[in-house]
N, C-alpha and C positions, 0 to 999 in steps of 0.2 A: 813228840812235841809235848811240852808242859805248859799249862796255863799259868800266867803270872799277872796278878792284878797290880796296876801301877799304884804305889803306896800312898799317893796324895790325890784324893778325889776332890772335885770342886762341888761346893754346895751352893745352891741358889735359894735364898731365903725371901719369903714375902715380907714386904716392908711394914705391914700392919698385922695385928693379930686378928684372925678370922672371927674370934668370939665377939668382937665389937658388933658384928652384924646379927648375932643371936638375939640381942636385946630388941632388935627391930621387928622380929617375927611376932605376928599376932598370937597371943596365947589362946589355947583351946580352940584353935581353928578347926581341927578335926571334929571336936565335939559339937561345935556350932554347925558345921556342915551336916553332921550326922543328925542333929536335932531338927534342922530345917528339912532334910530329906524325909525324916520320920513324920514330921508335921505335914509335909506335902503329900506323902502317901496316905496319911489318915484323912486329910482334907479331901483328896480325890475319892477315897472310898466312901466318905460321907456324902459327897456330891453325887456319886453314882447311885447310892442308896436312895437319896431324895428323888433323883430323876426317875429311877425305877418305880418308886412309889407314886410319883406324880402322873406317870403315863396312863394308868387306868382311870385316874380322876379326870384327865383331859378327855379321854375317849367317852367317858360316861356323861359328860357335861352337855346339856341340851341347849343352853344359852350360848349363842355364837360369840357374843361380846365377852362373856366370862371365859369361854374356851380360849379366845384369842389372848386374853390377859394371862391365862395360865401358861399358854405357849410362850408368851413373851417372858414370863417369869423363869421358865425352864431355860430359855436361851440366855437370860441374864446370869443365872447360876452357872450354866455350863461354860460360858465364856468369861467367868469371873468379872462380870460387870456390876455396876451399882444396881441394887434391887429396888424396885418400886414397891414400897410397903403396902400400897393400896391393894395390890394383887394378893397379898397374903391372906386377907380376910376371906377369900373364897376357898381356902384349903381346909380339909378336914383336920381335926386335932392331931391324929397320928402322923399325918404328913407334915403338919406345922412343927411337930416335935423333931422330926427328922431334919427339917430346914433349920430349926434353931440349933441343933447339934452341929450342923455344917457351918452356920454363921459364927457360932462360938469358936469353932476350930479356926475359921478364917481370921477371926478377930485375934485369937491367940497368936497365930502366925504373923499377922500384921504388926502386933505389938512387939514380938521378938525381932522382926525385921527392922522396925523403926528404932528400937532401942539399940540394936546391933549397928545400924547405920550411923547412929549418933556417936556411938563409941568408936566406930571406924573413922569418922571424921575427926574426932578428938585425937585418935592415934596418929592419923596422917599429920595433924598439926604438930604433935609431939615429935614426930620423926623429922619434920621440916626444921623444927628447933634444934634437934640433935645434929642435923646436917649443918646448920649454921655454926654450931659449936665445933664440929669436926673441920669446918673450913679454916679454923685457927690452928689446926694440928701442925706442929713445927715440921714434921717429916713431909707432910703433904705440901706445905708452903715452900719448903726448900726445893722440893722436886719441881714445883710449878715455876719457880724462878727461872729455871733453864729450859723447861719443856713447854710451858704455856704462860709467858709473862703477861699476856693480855688477861687471862683468867685470874692470875695472881693479883693484878691491879684492881680487879672488880670485887675482890673478896671483902674488903673493909666496908664497902657500901652494902654488900649482900647481907652481911651478918646483922646489920642494923634494921633491915626491913621487917615489917609485920608479917609473920609467917602465915597469917590467915589471909593475906591480901597480896600474894605473889602475882606479879604481872608476867608478861611473856619473857621479859629479860631475865627475871629471877628464875623462871622455869627452865630457861636455857642453861643458866649457871648451875641450877640444881642437877640437871641431867649430866652435865660435864663432871661435876664433883662426884656424883654417884659412880660414874664410869671409872674415874681415877681411884676412888676409895675402894671399890669392889675389886679392882685389879690389884691394888696394893695388898689386899687381904687374902686373895685366893690365887693369884697368878704370879709365878716366879720369873716371868720374863716380860718385856725385854730387860736387859741389864741397864739400870739407870738409878737415879736417886730413889725411885719407888721400890727398888729391891736392893739386896746386898748379897755379896758373895763371901764364901769362907772355905776353909779346908776341912776335909773329913779324912780320918785314918781309921784303920781297922785294928781291933785288939780283942783277944778272947774275953777281956773284962768289960768291953764296951756294952752299951745298952741303948735301946731305941728311945727310951723315955728319960734320958739322963740330963736333959736340958729343959728348963721351963722358963717362960717369959722371953723377953727380947734380949739380944746380945748387945754388947757395946759396939757401936758402929762408927767407923772412921770414914772419912771421904778424902779423895784425891782429885784435884782438878788438873786437867791437861788441856793444852791448846788444840783446837781443831786444825788438823793439817791442811784444810782448805785454805787457811791463811798462808801457809807455806807455798802452796801451788799458785795462789793469786799473786803473791809477792814475786815469785819466780817469773810469772807471766809479765808483770810490770817491768822487772829488771831486764828481761830479754828485749824489751822495747826501749829501755832508757838509753839515751845516746852515750852516756859516760859509764854508767854502772855495768852495762852489758859486756864491756871489754874485760871485766874481771872474772866473768864466768869461764868455766873450763869447757874445752871443746875436745871431743873425741870422735873417732871414725866409727860409723855404724858397724856393729860386730859382724854383720853378714856381708859387708862390702867386699867384693872381689872383682878383678878384671877378667872378663870373658870376651875373647876376641878384641874388639875395640870399644867395649862398653864397660862402665862401672855398674855392676848389678848389686842390688841390696833389697832387703825386706824392711820397709819402714813401719813404724808403729806410733801413731799419734792417739793417745787416750784409748788404746786397745782397738783402734781401727787400723787394720793392717793392709799393706799394699806392696806388691813386688814392683820395684822401680828400676830403671836403667838410664844412665846419662853417658854422653860421649866421654871416652877416656882420653881427654886432650886438654890443652890449655891449663887454666888455673886449677880446675878440679882435679886434674891428673897430678899436678904439683902438690896439691893439698893431700891427696890420697897417698902419694909416695912418702911425703914427710911424716904424716901421722902413722902410717904403716910401720915405719922404721923407728919412730920415736916412742919410747916407753913411758917417759915421765908425763905428768899432767901438763896440759898446755892451755893457757888462757887465750881468749879471743884476741887480746892485744898482742900477745907473743906470736900468735899465728899470723896476724896481719903483718907484724914486723918481719917475720920469716918470709912471707910472700913478697914484701917490698924488696928484700935483698936479692930476690931472683928476677925481678922484673925491671924493664927499662921504663923510665918516666912513670913510676908508680904513683897512684893516688890512694892515700890511706883510706879516705872515705869510700871511694869506689870499690876497693878491695873488700872493705867491711860489708858494704851492701851485698856484694856477690857472695861472701861467705855466709851471710844471714840467709840468702836464698838457698844455699846448700843445706843449711840447717832446716829450713822449711820443707825442703824436698825429702829430708830424712837421711841423706847421705852422711851428714854430720849431726851429732847430738851435743847440746849445750846445757850445762846445769851447774850446780854448786859443787859437785864432787861428792855429794851425799843426797839421800832422797828423803822425802816427807814421810816415808814408811819406816824410817829409822826412829826407834823409840826416843832417841835423844836429839832429834832434828833441831829443836829450838836452841839447845846449848851449842850445837855445831854452827847454827846460823849466827849466833852472837859472836863466836870466834871468827867466822868469815867476815862479818861486818866490822869487827874491831880491827882486823888487819887492813881494812880499807880507810879507816877514819883519817889517816894522815894524808891520803890522796883525794878522797871524795867527801866533801862537806855533807852531802846528802845522807851519808851513812850515819852521821851523828844522831839525827832524829830517829832513825830506825833502831839504833843501839839503845837509846833512851826508852823507846817504846817497848822493846822486848825485855829490857830489864824491869820495867814497871809491870808488864804482864807476868813476869816470873815472880815478882814480889806479891802481886795480887793472888796468885795461886797459893802462896804460902799463907797469907793473911786470911784468905777466904775460909780455910778449914776451921778456924776458931771464931769466925765472925758471927754476929747475930744476924737476924733476917734483914734488918734495916741496913746494916753495914754491907751485907752481901749484895743487896739491891743497888746500893751506891757504887760498890766496886764494879758491878756489871755495867752500870750506866757510864761510869768514867772510862772503863775499858772500851766501850763502844765509841765514845766520842774521840778518844785519843787515837785508837787504831785507824778509824776512818779519816781522821784529820791528816795523819802522817801519810796514809796511802793516797789521799787526794792531792797532797803536795807533790808526791812522786809522779802521779799520773799527769799532773799539769806540766811538770818538768819534761816528761816524755812525750807530751803532746797527745795524751790519750783521753778519751771521754771518761766522765766520772758521774757517779750519783752522789748527791749531797745529803740524802736521807732515804729512809725506807719507802717514802711515798713515790720517789723517782722510779722505783722498779716494781710498782704494783702490777705492771703488765707482764712481768716475767715471773718465773717460778720463784717461790720464796727461798728455796735452798739452792745454792749454786750447783748446777750439774757439771759433769766432767767436761762438757763441751765449752763451758765458760773459759777453760784454760787451754783452748786450742792453740797449737804452736803458731799458726799463721793468721790468727785473728784475735782481737781482744774485746771482750764483753765486760763492761764495768759492773761492779757489784758493791752494794753497801752491806757491811756486816752488822747485823743486829746483835744484841748482847747474847742471845740464845745460840748464835752460831759462832761464837768466839771460843767458848769453853765447853768441855765435856766433863762430867763428874762421875767418878767410879766410887761406889760405896762398898765397904768390906768390913768384916769382923776379924780381929786378930785371934779370936778364940778358936781352938781346934775342937771339932766335934768327933767323938770316938764312937764307932758302931761296933757291934759284936761281929767278929771275923767270920765265924763258921756259916751262919745263915746267909751272909752276903756272898761269901765264896761259893756256896752251893747254888745260889741264885744266878751268879755270873756264869758258873759252869753249865747250868741248864740253858742259859741264853746262848752261850757259845755253841752248845750242841744243836740248838734250834737253827742258828745261823748256818751251821754245816749242812743241815738238811735243806736250807733255802738257797744254797749257792747257785742252783740253776737260775735263780731270779736276779743274779748279779747284774746291776745296771751298766757295768762297764763291759760286760761279756760281748754284747752284740757289736759294739763299735770296734773292739779289739779284733773280732772276727772279720769285720769289713776291712779294717786296715790290713790284716794279713792277706785276705783274698785279693785285695787290690795289688799288693806287693807281688804276690806270686803270679798274677796275671800280666803285670807290666814289666817285671824285671826277672832276669834269670835267678834261680834259687840260690846259687852260690855267690851272687853279686852283692857287694855292699854299696849302698846308695847314700850320697850326702843327704843329711837330714833336711836341709833347705830345699833340695831337689824333690825329695819324697813329699815334703809338705806342700810344695807348690803344685805338684801333679795331683796329689790326693784331694787337695782343696778344689782344684779346677774341675776334676772329673767326677768327684763324689759329693763333697760338702756343698759347693756352690750350687749345683743343680738341685740338691735337697732343699737348700734354703729358698731357692726360687721356685720350688714346687714343680720343677721340670721332670723329675722322676719321682715315682712313688716308692717310699721306703716300705720294705716288708715289716709288718708289725711283729711277727714272731718267726723264728726258724723252727724247723720240724721237731727237733729234739725238745724244745721248750713247749711246743704245743702238746706233744705226747705226755710230757711231765704234768702239765696243767690238767689234761683230760684224765690222767690217772688220779690226780688229787681229787677232782670232782667226783669220780666214781667211788673213791674210798670214803669221802664225806657222806655219800648216800648210804653207805653200809654202817655208819655209826648208829649205835642203839640209843644212847642217851644224848639226844639232840633236840633242842627246842628253841623258842625265840628268846629265852633268857640266857642260855649258856651253851657253848660248844667247847669241848675239851679235846686236846690232842696230846699224844705222848710219842715216845720214840718208836713204838710198834707201828704207829700210823705211817711213819715215813720209811720204815725199814725196807719194804719191798717195792718202793717206787722205782721207776726206770732210772738207771744210773747214767749220768751225763759224762761225756769225755772232756778232758782239758779244762776242768773247772779251776777258777782262780783260788788263791789262798786267803786265809783270814788271819794274817800274822799280827795285825793290830786293829783292835775294834774299840768302840765306845758306845755308851748309851746314856740318855737322860731317863731317869727312873725315879718313881716315888714309891716308898716302902710303907707297908702297913703291918704293924705287930699288935695283934689283939688276942683276946682269950680264944678266938677261933683259929689262930695260927698266924704264920708269917707269909706275906705275899708282896709282890711288887708290880707296878704298872709301868711298862716301857712306853715312854712318851715318844721316843725316837731312837733308832739305831744310828750310829755315827761312825765315821772313820776315826781311828785312834791317833796316836803320835802327837797329841796336843793341838790338833786342827781347831777345835772349838775352845779349849781352855787356854791356848797360847795368849790370847788377847788380855788375860787377867794375871798372867804369871808375875808381872812386875809389882803387883800389889803384895806379894807374899815373899817369904824367905827365899833367897837365891838358890838354896839347896833344892827347892822344888823344880826349878828350871834345869839345874845341873843333873838331877836325877832323871828327868824326862829325856834330855839329850843322850844320857848314857844308855837308857833303855832303848831309845830309837836306834842308836848306833850298833847295838848288839844284833839287830835284825840283819840277816843276809850279809854276813861278814865278808863273803867273797865278791860282793858288788859294791860300787861306790854309790851311796845314796845322796841325792841332791834335792834341795828344796827349790820350787819354782817361784818366780816373781815376775809379773808383767807390768804394764803401765798403770794398773789400778791404783787409785789414791784413796780407796775406801778406808775410813778411819778405823773401823773395827778389824781391819787386817793387820794393824800394827802389833807386832809381837817380837820377842827376842828370837835369835836363831834357834831352830829346833833340831838341826842336824849339823854335821861338821862342815858341809859344803853346800853351795848354792849354784844353780844354773842361771847364767846371765843371758837375758833375752834382749832383742832390740827394743829400745825405749823403756826398758825395765827399771823398776824402782828397787834397787838392790839394798839389802840390809847386812850382808856379810862382807868382811874385809876382802880386799882385792885378791889376796893370796889364797883365799878359800873359795874362789869362784872358778867354775868351768864356763866356757863360752860355747855357743852352739856352732860356731864357725866350722870346726873340724869334726863335728859329730857325724857318725855313720849309722845307717839303719841296716840291720841284717836279719835274715830268717834263720831261726833255730829249729832245725828239722826234728830234733829230739823232743823238744817241748811244743813244737808246732805253734810257735808264736814269734812275733817280731821282737828284736832286742836293739838296744841303743848303745853305741860304743864311742869312747874317746881313745883312739889307739887300740891297745889290747884290754883296756879297762871297760867293763860293762857298767852302765849307769842305770840306776832306778830313780825315776823322777817322782816327786811327791807334791801334791797340792795340800799345803798345811795352813792356809789362811781361812779366816772365818767366812769370807764372802762366798756366795754360791758358785760352785764350779762352773755352772752354765752362764755366768755373767762375765767370765774371763775371756781373754783373747783366744782366737781360734788356734793359734800355735800352742798356747798354754794348755788348752783342752786336749789337743793331740798328744802333747808330751806327757800329760798326766796318766796316759794309758800305758806308758813304758814302766810298769812295775807289776809284780805278780799278785797284787792284792785286789780282793773283791770289794765292791760297795753294795751292801745288801740293805734293802729297805723292807720294812714289814708290810708296806702298803700293797704290793702286788699279791701277796698271800691273802691279806685281809679282803682284797677285792675278789679273789677266787671264792672265798667263803661266802661273801655277799652275793656273788653270782649264783651260787647254789641256792641260797634262800630266795633270791629274786626269781629264779626259774621255777621255784615251787609255787609262786603266787600266780593267780589268774591275771590275765592282761585286761585292762591296764592294772598296774600295781595299786594296792590300797592307798588311800589318802594319808593314813598313818601307818608307816611301814617300820616294823620293829626288827632290829638286827642284834644278834646276841653278843654278850661278853665272850671274848675268845681267850682261852687259857691254854698254856702249854705246861705239861708236867706238874699239874695241880696248882702251882702258885705263881707262874710267870704269865701275867696278864698282858696280852698284846693288843687288846682293844676293849674299851669300855662298852657296855650296853648302849645302844644308839637308837634314836627315833628319827626317821626321815619323814618330815611332815609337809604336806602341800600347804603353802601359805594361805591359800584362799579358804581353807576349812577351819582355820584358827578363829575362835570367837573374837569379834571386834566390838569395841564399846560403841553403843549407839549415841547419837548426838544428845538425846534427852535422857540417857541412862546415867544414873548416879554411879559414882566410883564403887560404892559397896555392892550395888546390883551387878556390876561387871565382875567384881571380885568373886561373888557367889557363882555366877554363871561360868566364869573361867575355871573355878575350882571344880564345878560339876563336870565340865568337859575333860579336865585332866584326869579326874577319877574314873570317868567312863572309859578313857583310853589307857588307863593304868600307867600314867606318866607321873614320875615322882615329883614332889614339891620342890626339890633342889636339883638343879641341872646346870650344865654349861651349854650356852647357846652359841651356835655358829651360824651367822647369817648366810655365809657362803663357805662351804668346806671344799677345799681343792680336790679331795678324794672323790667327791660326788658331783661337783658342780658341772652342770650343763648350761651353756649360755642360750637362753631362749630369745628368739627373734623379738625385737621391740622392747626387751627388758633393759633398763638402764644399768650401767655398771655400778657395782658397789664401791664403797670407800676403801681406802688402802688397808684398814684394820678390820674389815668385815670377816676376814679369815681367822681372826683371833678369838679364843674362847671368852665368853662373857658369863660370869657367874650370875645365876638367878635363883631367888627363893620366891615361890608363889605364895608364901605366907607373909611376905613383906610388901606392904602397900607401895612404898617408894620404888622398889625394884619392879613391881608390876607396872607402875607408871613408866619406868624406863623401858620395859619390855614393849609396851604399846608404841613408844616412839621408835624403837629399833625395828619393829615390824614394818614401819612405813618405808624402809629402804631394803627390805628383804627381797630376795629373788623368788623364783617360782617355788622353791623348797627352802626350808630351814632344817638344821640338824640340831638335835638335842642329845647330850651325852650325860650319863649318870655321873654323879659326883663320887668318884672312887679313886683312891681310898678316902674314906671319910676323914676330914681333919680331926686331929686329936687335941690334947691340951696344949701342944706346942704350935708354933707358927707353921704355916705350910712350907714344906721344904722339897726340893728336887735335887737329885745327885747326878753329877756327871762322872761316871765310872769308866775307866779305860783299862784295857788288859792286852796282853801279848801272848802269842803262841810261838814259842821258839825253843 
């Protein structure tokens, strides 16, 4: 096998330059803290010298009143309290001199603190003014238009406020702006207006520092496909328009004995159903089974009328709608909202209706305007963009409200009508047999993708060497393949329930496997084994070898191929034919390295969502590379009923597997259906295989959405290919387990975990601090900001925590849910950049701690940002 890097890598660029935040760091902070520590030590030394000198004076004093005054004086000095100067007159001159030296030092320190506190307050005010200026940043405001229109609307008022007199409202806006701006500068995800994407290629003449400054950024607006799903839900209920929808038989429907049996899927909730194979449903089944051309509901009603005596058009229609709601029939436009061009196809569909249905005219006008808005928006200024969004909101909801009234459906006339429901429509909103009204706010009508047409060129050899090392590491980590355990369970179940040489219908196998294995697991009726024996032996061997490493400490642990060479060999491991990774590179005078942020499946699973932004050659090349894999098998892409916007992408293979209720994106001629698929056991490979006749199928999950959010059938089918899914987390957790076991119980409040490196320059985990939240210094009610700044700085220095870190309020790799602890917010798992030299960011840190769990996690900032914007690369490669 040879390793081939896909020639077009995706680059994720931060939307702001990180150097903007450098100006906010307090200058000479280290010197100030050093001077204060030096003065504190000198003051303590002088205090002790005075107290030592005072002790014999107190013992030798015969006057009880004077002795008590001297004792009080010692207490006042020892506790840093205000001194009663009347008591000083009773001191001998040498002791008075020692006291004077102490008081002079205390005065020097107080002066420095007072002067520094004043400068600190001035600096905080300057930073608030800076933030008010940054609130007018065009990139920020353009992003807020679609992500947080409420915050956008508050900015004009915010920038006019006196920065020295911010009230609670301004403090909330300040906090929100800081989070947006810091993520724009240091974080390359999520994909939105706050970041942008581009293409990277490799060349021997490329360089890591060949681009400076920001790139020209273009934007592309697209419609939220929730609009499509909502309109489809309305039209299904509309007494006239629904007759123009296409009706087809459920792919799995077949007659067994006297029943029509099928697997229904409504919004990825699946159910095996059966109805009597008689009367009208049998007639419909037989007609659609034999009829290949698309059939509208109206045509199907007419066909039923011709077979029945004394037919009623309306009664037949009601009955057919019930068959749709049962899942035996499926009714749609003939294309799905996951199609990249669904809006254009919808206009064609509606245009064909305008001669028959007057209601179609308003919809045609609406979608033509929305299409025009998308074009104008790209070159519009902020005010024009705001106006476009507001107009789009009014027009879309007005047209939908009229349709809902015509259909006799409930409706919302404004956002206030749906405050009691979730702000974003969930998939349940579009249930087949119920209708929940929704009002589309401007932020839920459009999505914006930003990209640069400039191609970034990196040097080929160091990147190729890095990818080769990463691929080598993945080979060693194949025992941790997350698909391995489920594949083994599927195989064991097959061998237990069916003869080895028997082929079983996929739907039968799925029904049995779900009933006897997955359903009990989900209901916790049986306990899943956490590890099988071979994996446990491998993990124990890894822990034993870590203990033998010589150069190991809390800062760094390094691995190489020798470490893995003699580990226990596992049988029947999956392949790594197509892989990917998110990685950040660092090229300095100390050498070249990269940090792997995540290992990914390859074949365009993550990058597919953005292919339409770039030259079609990128997509064509990706499909060609994918099709070269396993030429002896038919590769098919999976699609279920998910309507997740980020799943929208062009076809990445030559064929697709059509599932019940699925949202297909491939032409009909390039689809396989699951109806005639069979499951077999391959005794040579000791694994299950999937077949259509004599053709073996490999099924692939190539959408961005998490595999674990898909339908149960989709998840099962995704195991019918030979590829592994390897994550670095299980190996990282093994390393952490070794370090944890070395610690006394309970673990220290500040627990340091090392940077983990493979083959000298492949960084698979940054140095990490796991900190018990309750030990982090909290600002007292009467404590000034500068006092807290000094105290926090001292605590960080004591625990050797760097001044620049990424904060995770809750990190999934470590998080344990404590009883009584409230859940965090949805983005508490995201990294938040912090600089403890930055007063504003310290203020944000204080607020974030209020919603922390029992522990927080800090990670080192590595690689250190250079003169360019922060960048992350999605590199994909093949082994074939």
